[in-house]
C-alpha positions as a LaTeX table, in Angstrom:
\begin{tabular}{lrrr}
\hline
Residue & $x$ (\AA) & $y$ (\AA) & $z$ (\AA) \\
\hline
Met1 & 0.17 & 0.03 & 0.09 \\
Lys2 & 2.95 & 2.14 & 0.98 \\
Leu3 & 4.46 & 1.25 & $-2.25$ \\
Leu4 & 1.33 & 2.37 & $-4.41$ \\
Lys5 & 1.06 & 5.70 & $-2.48$ \\
Val6 & 4.70 & 6.22 & $-3.34$ \\
Leu7 & 4.22 & 5.60 & $-7.30$ \\
Val8 & 1.22 & 7.64 & $-7.01$ \\
Leu9 & 2.95 & 10.29 & $-5.58$ \\
Ala10 & 5.88 & 10.10 & $-8.01$ \\
Val11 & 3.56 & 9.70 & $-11.31$ \\
Phe12 & 1.89 & 12.93 & $-9.70$ \\
Gly13 & 4.80 & 14.77 & $-9.39$ \\
Leu14 & 6.04 & 14.09 & $-12.79$ \\
Ala15 & 2.79 & 15.35 & $-14.25$ \\
Ile16 & 3.07 & 18.51 & $-12.49$ \\
Gly17 & 6.95 & 18.80 & $-13.52$ \\
Ala18 & 5.81 & 18.11 & $-17.07$ \\
Lys19 & 3.05 & 20.78 & $-16.78$ \\
Ala20 & 5.60 & 23.51 & $-15.38$ \\
Ala21 & 8.15 & 22.66 & $-18.12$ \\
Ala22 & 5.47 & 23.29 & $-20.53$ \\
Ala23 & 4.33 & 26.73 & $-19.26$ \\
Pro24 & 5.52 & 29.59 & $-21.16$ \\
Ile25 & 8.27 & 32.14 & $-19.84$ \\
Glu26 & 6.49 & 35.17 & $-18.62$ \\
Leu27 & 7.72 & 38.36 & $-19.94$ \\
Lys28 & 6.53 & 41.43 & $-18.29$ \\
Leu29 & 5.98 & 44.62 & $-20.05$ \\
Gly30 & 5.54 & 47.80 & $-18.05$ \\
His31 & 4.62 & 51.30 & $-19.02$ \\
Val32 & 3.12 & 54.59 & $-17.61$ \\
Gly33 & 0.18 & 55.13 & $-19.92$ \\
Gly34 & $-3.36$ & 54.95 & $-18.62$ \\
Pro35 & $-6.27$ & 53.15 & $-20.13$ \\
Gly36 & $-7.10$ & 54.64 & $-23.96$ \\
Ser37 & $-3.18$ & 55.77 & $-24.22$ \\
Leu38 & $-1.03$ & 55.37 & $-27.20$ \\
Phe39 & 1.38 & 53.41 & $-24.79$ \\
Glu40 & $-1.50$ & 51.01 & $-24.03$ \\
Ala41 & $-2.32$ & 50.50 & $-27.38$ \\
Ser42 & 1.28 & 49.97 & $-28.70$ \\
Ser43 & 1.91 & 47.69 & $-25.89$ \\
Glu44 & $-1.40$ & 45.59 & $-26.36$ \\
Glu45 & $-0.69$ & 45.49 & $-29.97$ \\
Phe46 & 2.97 & 44.05 & $-29.34$ \\
Ala47 & 1.86 & 41.62 & $-27.02$ \\
Lys48 & $-1.05$ & 40.37 & $-29.33$ \\
Arg49 & 1.27 & 39.86 & $-32.02$ \\
Ala50 & 4.06 & 38.61 & $-30.26$ \\
Asn51 & 2.27 & 35.96 & $-28.53$ \\
Ala52 & 0.63 & 34.67 & $-31.47$ \\
Lys53 & 4.14 & 33.95 & $-32.84$ \\
Leu54 & 5.52 & 32.31 & $-29.61$ \\
Gly55 & 3.20 & 29.74 & $-28.90$ \\
Asn56 & 3.98 & 28.01 & $-25.52$ \\
Lys57 & 7.79 & 29.31 & $-25.69$ \\
Ala58 & 7.02 & 32.51 & $-24.10$ \\
Lys59 & 4.27 & 35.08 & $-23.21$ \\
Val60 & 4.37 & 38.96 & $-23.32$ \\
Val61 & 1.84 & 40.11 & $-20.30$ \\
Val62 & 1.49 & 44.02 & $-20.14$ \\
Phe63 & 1.17 & 46.24 & $-17.04$ \\
Gly64 & 0.23 & 49.75 & $-17.62$ \\
Ser65 & $-0.80$ & 52.81 & $-15.36$ \\
Ser66 & 2.33 & 52.77 & $-13.64$ \\
Gln67 & 1.59 & 49.60 & $-11.85$ \\
Leu68 & 5.23 & 48.47 & $-11.95$ \\
Gly69 & 6.64 & 51.90 & $-11.07$ \\
Ser70 & 7.63 & 55.28 & $-12.60$ \\
Asp71 & 9.58 & 55.36 & $-15.98$ \\
Lys72 & 12.86 & 55.76 & $-13.81$ \\
Glu73 & 11.82 & 52.62 & $-11.63$ \\
Met74 & 11.33 & 50.45 & $-14.44$ \\
Leu75 & 14.44 & 51.25 & $-16.29$ \\
Gln76 & 16.28 & 50.37 & $-13.45$ \\
Lys77 & 14.24 & 47.18 & $-13.03$ \\
Val78 & 14.96 & 46.28 & $-16.52$ \\
Lys79 & 18.86 & 46.80 & $-15.99$ \\
Leu80 & 18.83 & 44.67 & $-12.91$ \\
Gly81 & 16.69 & 41.94 & $-14.95$ \\
Thr82 & 13.41 & 41.89 & $-12.98$ \\
Leu83 & 11.57 & 43.44 & $-15.46$ \\
Thr84 & 11.79 & 42.29 & $-19.24$ \\
Phe85 & 10.36 & 45.11 & $-21.12$ \\
Ala86 & 9.59 & 48.82 & $-20.44$ \\
Leu87 & 8.55 & 51.71 & $-22.67$ \\
Pro88 & 10.50 & 54.74 & $-21.61$ \\
Ser89 & 10.58 & 58.15 & $-23.33$ \\
Thr90 & 12.05 & 61.46 & $-22.33$ \\
Val91 & 13.77 & 59.51 & $-19.29$ \\
Met92 & 16.21 & 57.87 & $-21.62$ \\
Ser93 & 18.23 & 61.18 & $-21.89$ \\
Ser94 & 19.12 & 60.41 & $-18.12$ \\
Glu95 & 20.38 & 57.10 & $-19.34$ \\
Ser96 & 22.36 & 58.63 & $-22.13$ \\
Asp97 & 23.10 & 62.47 & $-22.84$ \\
Leu98 & 22.81 & 61.60 & $-26.18$ \\
Phe99 & 19.24 & 60.99 & $-26.28$ \\
Gly100 & 18.46 & 64.37 & $-25.17$ \\
Ile101 & 18.42 & 64.98 & $-29.24$ \\
Phe102 & 14.91 & 64.61 & $-29.20$ \\
Glu103 & 14.29 & 67.09 & $-26.26$ \\
Met104 & 15.30 & 69.49 & $-28.79$ \\
Pro105 & 12.52 & 71.90 & $-29.63$ \\
Tyr106 & 10.94 & 71.71 & $-33.07$ \\
Leu107 & 13.73 & 69.17 & $-34.43$ \\
Val108 & 11.28 & 66.54 & $-35.78$ \\
Lys109 & 9.09 & 67.95 & $-38.40$ \\
Asp110 & 6.89 & 64.87 & $-39.18$ \\
Arg111 & 6.88 & 60.99 & $-38.63$ \\
Ala112 & 8.34 & 60.67 & $-42.06$ \\
His113 & 11.38 & 62.80 & $-40.85$ \\
Met114 & 11.67 & 60.81 & $-37.62$ \\
Gln115 & 11.75 & 57.67 & $-39.90$ \\
Arg116 & 14.72 & 59.28 & $-41.68$ \\
Ile117 & 16.44 & 60.01 & $-38.25$ \\
Glu118 & 15.89 & 56.55 & $-36.95$ \\
Lys119 & 17.66 & 54.90 & $-39.67$ \\
Glu120 & 20.39 & 57.49 & $-40.28$ \\
Ile121 & 21.16 & 58.35 & $-36.60$ \\
Phe122 & 19.43 & 56.22 & $-33.91$ \\
Trp123 & 20.43 & 52.74 & $-34.54$ \\
Ser124 & 24.13 & 53.95 & $-35.27$ \\
Ala125 & 24.43 & 56.18 & $-32.42$ \\
Leu126 & 21.95 & 56.49 & $-29.79$ \\
Ala127 & 21.18 & 52.60 & $-29.41$ \\
Pro128 & 24.82 & 51.66 & $-28.66$ \\
Ala129 & 24.96 & 54.34 & $-26.18$ \\
Ala130 & 22.05 & 52.76 & $-24.46$ \\
Glu131 & 23.44 & 49.41 & $-24.56$ \\
Lys132 & 26.69 & 50.53 & $-23.12$ \\
Lys133 & 24.57 & 51.41 & $-19.84$ \\
Gly134 & 22.95 & 48.02 & $-19.81$ \\
Val135 & 19.41 & 48.82 & $-21.75$ \\
Lys136 & 18.93 & 47.44 & $-25.29$ \\
Val137 & 16.25 & 48.89 & $-27.49$ \\
Leu138 & 14.44 & 47.01 & $-29.31$ \\
Ala139 & 12.10 & 49.39 & $-31.54$ \\
Val140 & 11.43 & 52.82 & $-31.56$ \\
Trp141 & 7.85 & 53.71 & $-31.18$ \\
Glu142 & 6.07 & 56.93 & $-30.09$ \\
Asn143 & 5.03 & 59.16 & $-27.31$ \\
Gly144 & 4.30 & 61.85 & $-29.77$ \\
Tyr145 & 4.28 & 65.76 & $-30.37$ \\
Arg146 & 3.84 & 67.80 & $-26.88$ \\
Asn147 & 1.43 & 70.39 & $-26.10$ \\
Ile148 & 0.89 & 72.79 & $-23.15$ \\
Thr149 & $-1.99$ & 72.88 & $-20.77$ \\
Asn150 & $-2.56$ & 75.33 & $-17.76$ \\
Asn151 & $-4.99$ & 76.81 & $-15.53$ \\
Lys152 & $-3.55$ & 80.37 & $-16.07$ \\
Arg153 & $-3.85$ & 81.99 & $-19.30$ \\
Pro154 & $-3.68$ & 81.02 & $-23.30$ \\
Ile155 & 0.14 & 80.42 & $-24.19$ \\
Arg156 & 0.68 & 82.00 & $-27.63$ \\
Val157 & 4.46 & 83.19 & $-27.04$ \\
Pro158 & 7.07 & 82.42 & $-24.74$ \\
Ala159 & 6.57 & 85.28 & $-22.42$ \\
Asp160 & 3.28 & 83.82 & $-21.68$ \\
Leu161 & 4.77 & 81.01 & $-19.78$ \\
Asp162 & 6.32 & 83.53 & $-17.24$ \\
Gly163 & 6.15 & 82.14 & $-13.94$ \\
Ile164 & 3.80 & 79.26 & $-14.45$ \\
Lys165 & 4.33 & 76.23 & $-12.41$ \\
Leu166 & 4.83 & 73.46 & $-15.13$ \\
Arg167 & 5.25 & 69.82 & $-14.74$ \\
Thr168 & 7.72 & 68.02 & $-17.02$ \\
Pro169 & 8.99 & 64.47 & $-17.22$ \\
Lys170 & 12.32 & 63.80 & $-15.96$ \\
Gly171 & 14.66 & 65.12 & $-18.57$ \\
Lys172 & 16.99 & 68.04 & $-17.82$ \\
Trp173 & 16.79 & 69.54 & $-21.54$ \\
Arg174 & 13.04 & 69.82 & $-21.06$ \\
Val175 & 13.43 & 71.71 & $-17.65$ \\
Lys176 & 16.15 & 73.88 & $-19.38$ \\
Met177 & 14.30 & 74.56 & $-22.16$ \\
Phe178 & 11.40 & 75.57 & $-20.13$ \\
Gln179 & 13.31 & 77.91 & $-17.89$ \\
Ala180 & 14.47 & 79.54 & $-21.06$ \\
Tyr181 & 10.86 & 80.06 & $-22.11$ \\
Gly182 & 10.22 & 81.90 & $-18.43$ \\
Ala183 & 8.24 & 78.95 & $-16.96$ \\
Asn184 & 8.72 & 77.37 & $-13.62$ \\
Pro185 & 9.39 & 73.58 & $-14.30$ \\
Ser186 & 9.45 & 70.82 & $-12.18$ \\
Pro187 & 10.18 & 67.09 & $-13.11$ \\
Met188 & 7.42 & 64.57 & $-11.70$ \\
Ala189 & 6.36 & 61.23 & $-12.34$ \\
Leu190 & 3.21 & 61.00 & $-14.65$ \\
Ser191 & 1.23 & 59.10 & $-12.03$ \\
Glu192 & 1.42 & 62.21 & $-9.89$ \\
Val193 & 0.33 & 65.09 & $-12.23$ \\
Phe194 & $-3.26$ & 64.78 & $-11.91$ \\
Val195 & $-3.45$ & 65.54 & $-8.20$ \\
Ala196 & $-0.79$ & 68.02 & $-8.58$ \\
Leu197 & $-2.87$ & 69.99 & $-11.21$ \\
Gln198 & $-5.96$ & 69.27 & $-9.50$ \\
Thr199 & $-4.64$ & 70.74 & $-6.21$ \\
Gly200 & $-2.71$ & 73.79 & $-7.83$ \\
Val201 & 0.83 & 72.45 & $-6.55$ \\
Met202 & 1.26 & 72.62 & $-10.55$ \\
Asp203 & $-0.35$ & 75.32 & $-12.87$ \\
Gly204 & 0.30 & 72.90 & $-15.97$ \\
Gln205 & 1.98 & 70.33 & $-17.70$ \\
Glu206 & 3.03 & 69.58 & $-21.32$ \\
Asn207 & 2.19 & 66.10 & $-23.03$ \\
Pro208 & 1.12 & 64.70 & $-26.41$ \\
Leu209 & $-2.64$ & 65.05 & $-26.80$ \\
Ile210 & $-3.35$ & 61.19 & $-26.30$ \\
Gln211 & $-1.71$ & 61.50 & $-22.82$ \\
Ile212 & $-3.53$ & 64.68 & $-21.83$ \\
Tyr213 & $-6.63$ & 62.67 & $-22.81$ \\
Ser214 & $-6.15$ & 59.32 & $-21.35$ \\
Gln215 & $-4.63$ & 61.07 & $-18.09$ \\
Lys216 & $-8.19$ & 63.04 & $-17.88$ \\
Phe217 & $-5.81$ & 66.31 & $-17.50$ \\
Gln218 & $-8.93$ & 67.97 & $-19.46$ \\
Glu219 & $-10.95$ & 67.70 & $-16.23$ \\
Val220 & $-8.31$ & 69.54 & $-14.26$ \\
Gln221 & $-7.01$ & 72.15 & $-16.78$ \\
Lys222 & $-8.40$ & 75.15 & $-18.57$ \\
Tyr223 & $-6.55$ & 75.78 & $-21.60$ \\
Leu224 & $-4.81$ & 73.89 & $-24.25$ \\
Ser225 & $-1.98$ & 75.58 & $-26.47$ \\
Met226 & $-1.01$ & 73.85 & $-29.67$ \\
Ser227 & 2.49 & 74.29 & $-29.14$ \\
Gly228 & 3.91 & 70.93 & $-30.58$ \\
His229 & 7.26 & 72.02 & $-29.06$ \\
Val230 & 8.81 & 68.66 & $-29.25$ \\
Tyr231 & 8.41 & 65.42 & $-30.64$ \\
Thr232 & 9.22 & 62.40 & $-28.16$ \\
Pro233 & 9.74 & 58.71 & $-29.43$ \\
Ala234 & 9.16 & 55.98 & $-27.23$ \\
Tyr235 & 11.59 & 52.74 & $-26.96$ \\
Leu236 & 10.83 & 49.29 & $-26.39$ \\
Val237 & 13.68 & 48.45 & $-24.11$ \\
Thr238 & 14.82 & 45.35 & $-22.48$ \\
Gly239 & 18.09 & 44.82 & $-20.27$ \\
Asn240 & 21.32 & 43.31 & $-21.79$ \\
Lys241 & 21.55 & 40.22 & $-19.66$ \\
Gln242 & 17.98 & 39.17 & $-19.39$ \\
Trp243 & 17.79 & 39.46 & $-23.35$ \\
Asn244 & 21.12 & 37.35 & $-23.81$ \\
Ala245 & 19.46 & 34.59 & $-21.54$ \\
Leu246 & 16.34 & 34.34 & $-23.76$ \\
Pro247 & 16.65 & 31.38 & $-26.37$ \\
Ala248 & 17.53 & 33.02 & $-29.62$ \\
Asp249 & 14.50 & 31.84 & $-31.49$ \\
Val250 & 12.30 & 34.13 & $-28.74$ \\
Arg251 & 14.66 & 37.03 & $-29.27$ \\
Lys252 & 14.10 & 36.96 & $-33.01$ \\
Ile253 & 10.20 & 36.98 & $-32.56$ \\
Leu254 & 10.27 & 39.76 & $-30.03$ \\
Glu255 & 12.64 & 41.80 & $-31.93$ \\
Asp256 & 10.99 & 41.47 & $-35.22$ \\
Thr257 & 7.57 & 41.77 & $-33.78$ \\
Ala258 & 8.85 & 45.38 & $-32.05$ \\
Arg259 & 10.07 & 46.61 & $-35.05$ \\
Glu260 & 6.99 & 45.82 & $-37.15$ \\
Thr261 & 4.74 & 47.34 & $-34.37$ \\
Gln262 & 5.99 & 50.63 & $-35.46$ \\
Ala263 & 3.79 & 51.16 & $-38.48$ \\
Phe264 & 0.61 & 50.28 & $-35.97$ \\
Val265 & 1.96 & 52.88 & $-33.61$ \\
Tyr266 & 2.36 & 55.55 & $-36.16$ \\
Ser267 & $-1.06$ & 54.95 & $-37.65$ \\
Thr268 & $-2.99$ & 55.10 & $-34.37$ \\
Ala269 & $-1.01$ & 57.98 & $-33.03$ \\
Glu270 & $-1.98$ & 60.07 & $-36.18$ \\
Arg271 & $-5.78$ & 58.74 & $-35.56$ \\
Phe272 & $-5.58$ & 59.94 & $-31.97$ \\
Asp273 & $-4.13$ & 63.75 & $-33.07$ \\
Asn274 & $-6.94$ & 64.12 & $-35.56$ \\
Glu275 & $-9.66$ & 63.20 & $-33.22$ \\
Leu276 & $-8.43$ & 64.70 & $-29.79$ \\
Val277 & $-8.74$ & 68.40 & $-30.30$ \\
Gly278 & $-12.32$ & 68.23 & $-30.83$ \\
Lys279 & $-12.92$ & 66.21 & $-27.88$ \\
Met280 & $-10.93$ & 68.34 & $-25.88$ \\
Lys281 & $-13.15$ & 71.14 & $-26.80$ \\
Ala282 & $-16.07$ & 69.24 & $-25.83$ \\
Ala283 & $-14.71$ & 68.81 & $-22.56$ \\
Gly284 & $-14.65$ & 72.46 & $-21.91$ \\
Met285 & $-11.05$ & 73.07 & $-22.71$ \\
Gln286 & $-9.96$ & 76.48 & $-24.74$ \\
Val287 & $-7.62$ & 75.72 & $-27.58$ \\
Asn288 & $-5.33$ & 77.92 & $-29.24$ \\
Glu289 & $-2.39$ & 78.02 & $-31.66$ \\
Val290 & 1.01 & 79.34 & $-30.66$ \\
Asp291 & 3.52 & 81.60 & $-32.58$ \\
Lys292 & 5.59 & 78.70 & $-33.27$ \\
Ala293 & 8.55 & 81.22 & $-34.99$ \\
Ala294 & 8.61 & 82.96 & $-31.58$ \\
Phe295 & 9.38 & 79.69 & $-29.83$ \\
Val296 & 11.95 & 78.69 & $-32.34$ \\
Lys297 & 13.41 & 81.88 & $-31.75$ \\
Ala298 & 13.50 & 81.34 & $-28.10$ \\
Ser299 & 14.68 & 77.81 & $-28.57$ \\
Lys300 & 18.14 & 78.76 & $-29.97$ \\
Gly301 & 20.19 & 79.23 & $-26.74$ \\
Ile302 & 19.03 & 75.50 & $-25.71$ \\
Tyr303 & 20.62 & 73.82 & $-29.06$ \\
Thr304 & 23.82 & 75.81 & $-28.63$ \\
Glu305 & 24.05 & 74.63 & $-24.99$ \\
Phe306 & 23.33 & 70.91 & $-26.04$ \\
Gly307 & 25.67 & 70.96 & $-28.73$ \\
Lys308 & 28.49 & 72.54 & $-26.42$ \\
Glu309 & 27.67 & 69.99 & $-23.31$ \\
Val310 & 27.21 & 66.82 & $-24.97$ \\
Lys311 & 29.91 & 65.22 & $-26.75$ \\
Gly312 & 28.96 & 64.47 & $-30.15$ \\
Ser313 & 25.64 & 65.78 & $-30.34$ \\
Gln314 & 26.18 & 68.61 & $-32.78$ \\
Ala315 & 26.86 & 66.37 & $-35.43$ \\
Leu316 & 23.81 & 64.56 & $-34.86$ \\
Ile317 & 21.62 & 67.75 & $-34.65$ \\
Asp318 & 23.33 & 68.76 & $-37.90$ \\
Lys319 & 22.36 & 65.63 & $-39.66$ \\
Ala320 & 18.74 & 65.36 & $-38.32$ \\
Leu321 & 18.25 & 68.85 & $-39.29$ \\
Ala322 & 19.41 & 68.19 & $-42.88$ \\
Leu323 & 17.42 & 64.90 & $-42.98$ \\
Ala324 & 14.14 & 67.28 & $-42.90$ \\
Lys325 & 15.07 & 68.77 & $-46.27$ \\
\hline
\end{tabular}
């Protein structure tokens, strides 16, 4: 009888072991976007496509709304190997100074220009710089063109920002830019911004339209000024060590899928841009255009400072600007 029990337990244990062995590797992807955001749409589309190809080899599981931490925290987890993927944007300039090129105002003219910059500059200069810090970029997606909201007044020229307490993401060049415009910028995690605007700790913020709308900032902001001052890419990233530990066939599926998802990201972002101004107005926001020539003029000092401070950046800026033609 005892022998029978031992045999039953052994068979049961083998069955459990076989089931565990067959379970796919869980690959967690974290991002800060809320429900309805471009980050959510991009990540879910990538997961859907990748999982269809991966079968039982691995499974991408998405965690949005800063569930796994802020951008900075998730980047650290990626480098430590406790998180497989993250989707940072501006914060990448805190990992490598060269990523600050995408904080230069009015650099990227449109998505076609961005694709040329990606092809001619990003993969040869920026991606290797990130990899040296332990971060591997799998694909360049999008955060979007950023616009300004606030509760004080419409922003038409840089002087209108004088004294406004403005939330920015954690990238020092964004702070420097708004200081040059006369604002009082403060970096803050996206998950904290709604309450800061609601309570008056911050007068305003700047984000792509879909981030503004999905974070419900229109509920606590009066003015939307269509500055389009910076185009921010987003990057699907992983950690070097964890990436290299994955099977080669899994890595190929993930990397190929990440790159092919870009077309979906761009088309979705363009659709959001076309739809959301009307929705902002319907929500009660006052929307205005800005004098972009005045902002471009006020931005010249930032380009000069960035070019002098960050080694190799001036050549990249010159090349990026030339690719707009």
